[in-house]
Every structure is written in structure tokens, then in C-alpha cells.
DRENZARO-629357 format. One record per atom (N, C-alpha, C, O): z, y, x. Coordinates in steps of 0.02 Angstrom, whole numbers, plus 50000, padded with zeros to 5 digits. Example, Ala and Ser with C-alpha at 12.3 -4.5 7.8 and 13.67 -1.06 7.14 Angstrom:
% DRENZARO-629357
503904971650660
503904977550615
503904983550660
504234983450712
503544988850642
503574994750684
503945000250645
504025005750670
% end
This chain:
% DRENZARO-629357
512685311051719
513255306451715
513125300451759
512605297251754
513595298851803
513515293251850
513765286851820
514205286851777
513475281051845
513695274551821
514395273051848
514575275151902
514775269451808
515425267151831
515325261851886
514825258351886
515805261251931
515735256451987
515605249351963
515185245751990
515985247251911
515915240251887
515215239151857
514905233951870
514975244051818
514315243251788
513765243251841
513285239551835
513855247551893
513355247851946
513325241251985
512785238852002
513915238351998
513935231952034
513625226351993
513275222052019
513765226551927
513475221351884
512715221951881
512365216851881
512465228151881
511735229151879
511415226651943
510885223551941
511735228052000
511455225652063
511455218052066
510985214952091
511985214852040
512015207552040
511475204551997
511165199552014
511345207851939
510815205351895
510135205951927
509725201351922
510005211651962
509365212451996
509265207152049
508725204352056
509805205852087
509755200752139
509615193852108
509225189852135
509945192452051
509835185952018
509125185351993
508815180051999
508845190751965
508155190651942
507665189551999
507175185951993
507815192752057
507385191952115
507385184652138
506865181852155
507985181552137
508035174552158
507645170052109
507305165352130
507715171552044
507355167551994
506605167952004
506255162952001
506355174152015
505635175052027
505415171352089
504875168352090
505835171552141
505665168152203
505645160652193
505185157252218
506145157952157
506165150752144
505575148552101
505285143252111
505395152852051
504845151252006
504185150752044
503785146252032
504085155452091
503455155352129
503425149652177
502885147552198
504015147052196
504025141452244
503905134752211
503745129852245
503975134352145
503865128052109
503125126252109
502705130752108
502965119852110
502255117852107
501925120352043
502245120851991
501285121952049
500925124651991
500905119651934
500945121551875
500835113051951
500795108051898
501435107851857
501415107051796
502005108551891
502645108351856
502725114351810
502975113751754
502505120251834
502555126251792
502095125651732
502285127651676
501495123051741
501035122251686
501285117351633
501215118451573
501595111851657
501855106851612
502415109751569
502455108451509
502855113651601
503415116651564
503155121651513
503425122251458
502645125351532
502355130251485
502045126751425
502115129151369
501725121051437
501425117351381
501965114551335
501885114651274
502505112051365
503045109451324
503375114951282
503555113851225
503445120751312
503735126351277
503305128551218
503555130351165
502645128251228
502185130551176
502175125651117
502095127751060
502245119151131
502185114151078
502845111651053
502875108251001
503395113451087
504045110951066
504205104151094
504755101651081
503755101051131
503875094351158
504415094651211
504415099051254
504865089851208
505385089451258
505965094051244
506455094151282
505945097951190
506495102551174
506885100251114
507285103951087
506775093951092
507125091351034
506805093250969
507085091850916
506225096450970
505885098550909
505405093050889
504955091150927
505505090350829
505065084950805
504395087750784
504355092650747
503865084650808
503195087050793
502955084250727
503045078250714
502655088350684
502415085750620
501815081250630
501385082550672
501785075850591
501215071350594
500615074550560
500695078950517
500015072550578
499425075150544
499475074050469
499715068850446
499245078950432
499295078550359
498815073150333
498205073850336
499115067750307
498715062150282
498845061050208
498755055450183
499045066250172
499175065550101
498515064150064
497985066050088
498565060850006
497955058749971
497455064349957
496855063249960
497705070349943
497235075749926
496825077949987
496315081349979
497045076050047
496675077750107
496255071950134
495965072450188
496225066550097
495815060850116
495265060250064
495375057350011
494675062850077
494145062850026
493925055850009
493845051650053
493825054649945
493595048149922
492885048749896
492755052849853
492415044649922
491735045049896
491705042549824
492095038249803
491255045349787
491185043449717
490685037649711
490245036849754
490755033749660
490315028149649
490355025849577
490805027949540
489885021749556
489885019149488
490425013849480
490555009849525
490735013849422
491265009049408
490955002649380
490395002649355
491334997149385
491114990649358
491514989149296
492134988749299
491184988249240
491524987149176
491564979649162
491094975949173
492154977549136
492244970449119
492474969749046
492794964749029
492314974549005
492484973948934
492884979848909
492924985048941
493194978948851
493584984148818
494284981648804
494404975748793
494754986348803
495444984848785
495574987948717
495464993948706
495814983848670
495964986248603
496714986348594
497064981448607
496964992148571
497684992848562
498024994748627
497694995448679
498674995548625
499044997748684
499244991848728
499244992448789
499404986148697
499694980648736
499244974548741
499444969548770
498644974848712
498164969448720
498324963248680
498034957948693
498764963748630
498944957948589
498654958848520
498724964148489
498324953748494
498024954048428
498374949248381
498644944048401
498384951148316
498654946748266
499404946848261
499694942748226
499734951548296
500464951948293
500654959048274
500234963548272
501284960048260
501514966648239
501454971848293
501544970348352
501284977848274
501234983448321
501534989548288
501204992848249
502154991048304
502504996648273
502435002948314
502765007948300
502015002948366
501955008748410
501485014048383
501545019848401
501015012048339
500525016748315
499915017348360
499465021248346
499905013448415
499345013848462
498855008048453
498425007048496
498915004348400
498494998448391
497754999848384
497344995448395
497575006048367
496865007648359
496525010248421
495935011848418
496875010548477
496565013048538
496035008248564
496125002148561
495495011048590
494975007048622
494815010348689
494615016148690
494895006748744
494765009448811
494375004348851
494454998348842
493975006848897
493565002348939
493984999548996
494415002949024
493844993249013
494154990049071
493654990649129
493134987449129
493824994749177
493344996149231
493674995249299
494284996049306
493264993649349
493464993349419
493064998449458
492464999149447
493375002149504
492985006749546
492475002949588
492604997349610
491905005949598
491375002749638
491565003049712
491965007349732
491284998649754
491404999049826
491205005849854
490705008749833
491595008349901
491475014849931
491025014149992
490975008850022
490715019650011
490285019950070
490595024550122
490905029550105
490495022850185
490745027150239
490355033650242
489765033950224
490685038950266
491375039250291
491875039550234
491765042750183
492445036150243
492965036050192
493395042350196
493675044550146
493455045150256
493865051150265
494535049550297
494825044150286
494795054350336
495455053650365
495515047550409
495045045550442
496115044550408
496235038750451
495955032350420
495965027050453
495705032650359
495405026650329
494845023850373
494785017750381
494445028350402
493895026150445
494165022850509
493865017950533
494715025350536
495005022350596
495215015150583
495065010650623
495565014050528
495785007350511
495195002750497
495164997150522
494715005250458
494135001150441
493724999350502
493504993650510
493615004250546
493215002950607
493564997950652
493244993450680
494234998750661
494604994150704
494584987150676
494494982250713
494684986450610
494674979850579
493974976650584
493914970750599
493464980550572
492784977950576
492614975650647
492284970550657
492844979450697
492704977650766
493034970950784
492734966850817
493664969950761
494014963750777
493674957850741
493604952450770
493464958950679
493134953550642
492454951950671
492244946150673
492104957050695
491444956050726
491524951850789
491094947650804
492054952950826
492164949150888
492304941850874
492194937650918
492544940250814
492684933250796
492164930450748
492254925050720
491614934150739
491064931950696
491304930850624
491104925950591
491734935450599
491984934850531
491884941350493
492314943350453
491334944650504
491214951050470
491174950150394
491294954950357
491004944150371
490944943050299
491624942150265
491664941450204
492164942250305
492834941450275
493004947150228
493364946150179
492754953150243
492874958950200
492294959450151
491734961050171
492424958250088
491894958450037
491704965550020
491114967050010
492194969950016
492054976949999
492674981150015
493214978450024
492564987650018
493114992450029
493074997649973
492545000349959
493644998849941
493665003549886
494165009049903
494755007749916
493935015249902
494375021049909
494405024349841
493905026749814
495005024449812
495085026949744
495755030449737
496275027749755
495735036649713
496335040649703
496745041349767
497355040849767
496395042349822
496725043549886
497035037349918
497445038049963
496845031349895
497105025149923
496535020449940
496005020749909
496645016249990
496115011750014
496315004450002
496885002550016
495835000549978
495944993449965
495384989449997
494794990949988
495574984350035
495094979850066
495074973350024
495574969950017
494484971849997
494404965749959
494184960250007
493664960650040
494594955050011
494524949850062
494354943150030
494614941449976
493924939250063
493804932350041
494444928450047
494794928850098
494614924649996
495264921349997
495334916350053
495884915250078
494784913150074
494834908250129
494974911650196
495194908350243
494854918250201
494974921850263
495594926250259
495734930050306
495964925850204
496534930450194
497054930050249
497254935150276
497264923950267
497784923250318
497564925950385
497954929150420
496944924750404
496694927150468
496684934850470
496894937850519
496434937850416
496404945150413
497104948150414
497224953150447
497574945150377
498254947750374
498584947450443
498924952150463
498494941950479
498794941450545
498484946550594
498844949250636
497844947750588
497514952650630
497784959650615
497904963650660
497874961250551
498154967750532
498864968550557
499064974150575
499234963250560
499924963650584
499974964350659
500374968250684
499564960650697
499664959950769
499244964650811
499444966250867
498674966850787
498244971050829
498564977850842
498824980950796
498534980050904
498864986250923
498584992350888
498944997150875
497944992250872
497634998050839
497784998150764
497655003050731
498064992650738
498194992150666
498934992050651
499194996650619
499284986950674
500014986550669
500284987550598
500704991850587
500034983650551
500324983650484
500864978250484
500744972450465
501464980250505
501994975450519
502364973050457
502704967950459
502284976650402
502714975250344
502294974450281
501844978550267
502434969250243
502124968350177
502674968750125
503134964650124
502634973750082
503174974950034
503134970549972
503604970349933
502584966949964
502554962449907
501834960649889
501354963549914
501784955849843
501124953949816
501174954449740
501644952149710
500664957649711
500644958649638
500094954249609
499534954049635
500244950849556
499744946949520
499454950949463
499804954949431
498814949949449
498474953249393
498014948149360
497714944049394
497964948449294
497534943749258
497024947749218
497194951749175
496384946449233
495824949549197
495404943949166
494954941349198
495544942049103
495184936449073
494424937549069
494044932749071
494204943949064
493494945249058
493124945449125
492504945649126
493484945449180
493174945749246
492974938649267
493324935349306
492424936349240
492224929349246
492164927049319
491834930249360
492504921549334
492504918849402
492994922249448
493084920149505
493314927749425
493794931449465
494384933449421
494654938949427
494584929049377
495084930849327
495764932649357
496114936949330
495954929449411
496614930549441
496534934649505
496134932949549
496934939949510
496924944249569
497614944249601
498124944249566
497634944149667
498254944949705
498174951049750
497704951449789
498644955749745
498594962049781
499194962649828
499774962249806
499054963649892
499574964049944
499634971249967
499134974649979
500254973649974
500384980549994
500654980550065
501214978350078
500254983050112
500424982850183
500594989850209
500274994750191
501104990050252
501334996450281
501334995850357
501574990950385
501055000950390
501105001550462
501645006750477
501545012750468
502215004350500
502755009050519
502595012350586
502855017750601
502185009150627
501975012050690
501545018250679
501645023350711
501065017650633
500585023150623
500705026950558
500335031650542
501215024950519
501375028350456
500775028150408
500535033250385
500555021950392
499965021050350
500095015550298
500505011050309
499745015950243
499815011150188
499125009050164
498705013250148
499005002450161
498374999850134
498524994050087
499094991850081
498004991750053
498064985850010
497534980650029
496984982450050
497724974350021
497244968850023
497214965849953
497724965249919
496614963949932
496544960849866
496094954749871
495554955049901
496324949349842
495924943149839
495894940949766
496314942749725
495384936949750
495294934549682
495214926949682
495024923949732
495354924049624
495264916849615
495094915649541
495344919249498
494694910649527
494534909149457
495104905349424
495514902149457
495124905649357
495624901749320
495574894349335
496074890749336
494964892049347
494844884949359
495084882549428
495144876549439
495204887249473
495424885549541
495894890949567
495704894849610
496494891249540
496944896949553
497324896449619
497934897349621
496974894949674
497294893849738
497154899749786
496594902149791
497694901949820
497654907349870
498084905249929
498624902449919
497874906549991
498304904750049
498954908650048
498964914650032
499494905250064
500144908650070
500174912750134
499904910750185
500504918550130
500594922850189
501324923050212
501514927450251
501734918350188
502444918350207
502534917450282
502994920350310
502114913550314
502184912550386
502024918850426
502244919550483
501644923450396
501474929750429
501944935350408
502184939150450
502084935750343
502554940650316
503094936950277
503004935550218
503654935250309
504174931350276
504454934750213
504744931350170
504374941350207
504634944850148
504274942550084
504514943850029
503714939050091
503334937050032
503594930550000
503314928249951
504114927650028
504354921150004
504464921249928
504134917549891
504914925549906
505064925649834
504534929349794
504444928049735
504174933949826
503634937549791
503084932649770
502824932949714
502904928049815
502394923049797
502654918349743
502274916149700
503284916649746
503574912349695
503554915749626
503394912549576
503714922249625
503704925849561
502984926449534
502874925649474
502504927849579
501814928349557
501554921649531
501184921449482
501754916249563
501584909649537
501904908549468
501574906049423
502534910349462
502904909349399
502584913249342
502514910649287
502404919549354
502164923949301
501414923349287
501194924449231
501014921749339
500284921849332
499944915149344
499364914249325
500294910449375
499994903949387
499584903449451
499244898449461
499614908649494
499274908249558
499644903349604
500254903849611
499294898749633
499594893649677
499484895749749
498904896249771
500024896949785
499974899249855
500034893249901
500574890749914
499464891049925
499434885149968
499794886450034
499654891350068
500254881850052
500614882550114
501294885750106
501664886350155
501474887850046
502144890750035
502664885250046
502564879550024
503224886850079
503714881650095
504074878750035
504314873050038
504114882349979
504464879749920
504224883549858
504594887649831
503624882149837
503324885849781
503584883049714
503284878549685
504144885849692
504434884049628
504524890249586
504484895849612
504654889449522
504774895149479
505414898749501
505874895649527
505414905249491
505984909249513
506324912849455
506894914949460
505974913649399
506244917049340
506304912449280
506824912249247
505774908649266
505774904249208
506034897349227
506024895449286
506264893449178
506474886549193
505894882449221
505304883949208
506064877349259
505544873349292
505054870149243
504474869249259
505284868549183
504854865149134
504544870049084
504304867949032
504554876549100
504284881549053
503524880849048
503184880449099
503254880748988
502524880148981
502174886848990
502374891848961
501664886949031
501264892949040
501564898049087
502074896849119
501234903849091
501424909149137
501434915749099
500904918349080
502034918549087
502124923749036
501754930349046
501664933948997
501544932149106
501214938649114
500454938249113
500114943249127
500184932549097
499464932049088
499274935349022
499664935348974
498674938149020
498454941648959
498384936848899
498444939048842
498254930448913
498154925748858
498794922248837
498774917548797
499354924348864
499994921148847
500234923948780
500274930048772
500394919648731
500604922248665
501304925248667
501734923048705
501404930248625
502074932948617
502514927748583
502294923948540
503154927648603
503614922948573
503814924948503
503694930548482
504124920348466
504354921748398
505104920848393
505344917848345
505474923348442
506194922448444
506534928748418
506444934048448
506904928348363
507254934348337
507804936548385
508104932348419
507944943048387
508434945848432
508984949248392
508844953348349
509614947448405
510174950548371
510424956448412
510474956048474
510574962048378
510784968048414
511274971948372
511074974648320
511894972248392
512414976148358
512444974548283
512454979048241
512474968248268
512534966248199
511894966048160
511884963348105
511344968748188
510704968548154
510254963448186
510424960648238
509694962148156
509234957248183
508534960148187
508274962848137
508224959748245
507534962048255
507084955948246
507154951048283
506624956148198
506204950248186
505724949048244
505594953648283
505464943048250
504974941648303
504344945748292
504224948148236
503934946748345
503344951148340
502874949548283
502594954148253
502774943248268
502284941548217
502534942848146
502174941648098
503154945248140
503424946748074
503564954248065
503824956348013
503414958248115
503554965348110
502984969048075
502434966348067
503134975048053
502624979148022
502084980848072
502234982148131
501464980948051
500904982148096
500494988048072
500414989148012
500244991948121
499804997648106
499074995948121
498645000248115
498934989848140
498244987948156
497804988148093
497204986648097
% end
């Protein structure tokens, strides 16, 4: 059976087109052909987004170390002498801090730590980092409070670090951590490198001062005010450090562990909930 004229002509045209393509391909520079082959193999340049290296916590090994104990917690909420209707008043748990970790930390943690140490070494401030803790797949740099602003600006501006965003500062009160009762924890994000770290500084109850980072991370304006309001940490250099939740003349700081529960009854749908010190207790 012979080919139809139209099919035969189409076949000849295709053969000629293939010959021209082969001829043009061989005439292209070798570097150009190799580059296109590499792009085709990796998806680069074809609109295909490349997956970032897997940096999930389970793939970042954390070295083990001994924990530091600062006492025991009794009950669920840490309040004694008041009503506890939860049934958890008899719980006893240890208050512990993870011990400083040793290198290698694993994953990109070492890259960040090495870059930060190199910059601090160049400015003769290696003592600014007191310790590094890798715990549950997360890394925390414990910083001397007098060097906090310098370290934060370096983390923000250095090209190898680029932690451009601080999502907030959290206050914590550990009455048993003598000389370090007040902690301020900063959560930093590098949108350039897709990384998250923490900075932590401490201050004693007798001197609750920490440098303000509002000039470096303006998002901390109200966060520092709230931490001052709730914990009593004074952020030196803040443009307007006033209370943000409680009235200006409110006594004390409500989220400290030593702050007493109030005795204000609450009305709810015609009923009245008595203040904590008048409720039934399971202690």
C-alpha cells in the first residue's frame, strides 16, 4: 500500500525540519547547550519553583546536655493559699532549663552561629554571647543585656544573617532563678534565608533594665510596652514606655509569678462566681 500524496509531502517536510533543527543545534555554542541542559534537568528557568533544603526540626539534630534546675512547681497554676477547682493542685514538677549546647548544632544552626561569632570576634565582643541552647529543634542565643542592641543590629544588617523581622518580645518571670529572675525573649525571623532564632536576656528583680530595640525593630514598640506593663521590665531608650493594658496607676505587674490573684467577684448570666480565695479548693 502506497502513501497518500499529502501524507508523503508532510513526512518529507518533517524530515527537512528535523534536519534543520539538528543543524542549528550543532551550530550553537557548547556552553549554551550545556546551560540549557542543566536548566532542563533542574527545572531552573522553566517556571518551576525549587524546593528549599529541608530544615524542619526533626532534621536538625540537637545535642543532649544536662538541664539546670531552679526549684519545683506545685500545682497547675503556681498559686498557693487560694481556691483550685481544677483538681491539679497536687501536681509537683521540676523547673528546669536546658543546658548550653556544644557544636556542631546541626543544619543551618552552625552557619548562623559561625557567622555571628565571626562578626563578634572582629569587634572584640565574643563574650556578648553567654551560651547557645538547641532544644526541641530550635536555637536560642543567650546574650549579655549590655550587648543586646549591638547583637540585634548585627543580626539584622549582616548579609550572611539578615534577620530583618522581630515578631515580638516575651517576658518571663522565674522567682527562683536568683539574679536572673526576669527574662526577655526576642523572636527573630530571616525572610531572606527562611530561618527563625531567638535571643534571650536576663535581668535581676533588683535591676530590671534591658536596652530597648525599638530603634532597630520598630515592631517592638507596643510589645516592649506590654512586657513592661505585665512583668515590670524597663526598656531603656524606649520612646514612650507607658502601660498599654493596665491603668497608669495600677500597682504591680500582673503576669509576675509573685503577683496575687484578685478578689473581685464576677457576675455571669444572673449568677455570681466568687473570687479565687473563696472557691472550693482541692489542695
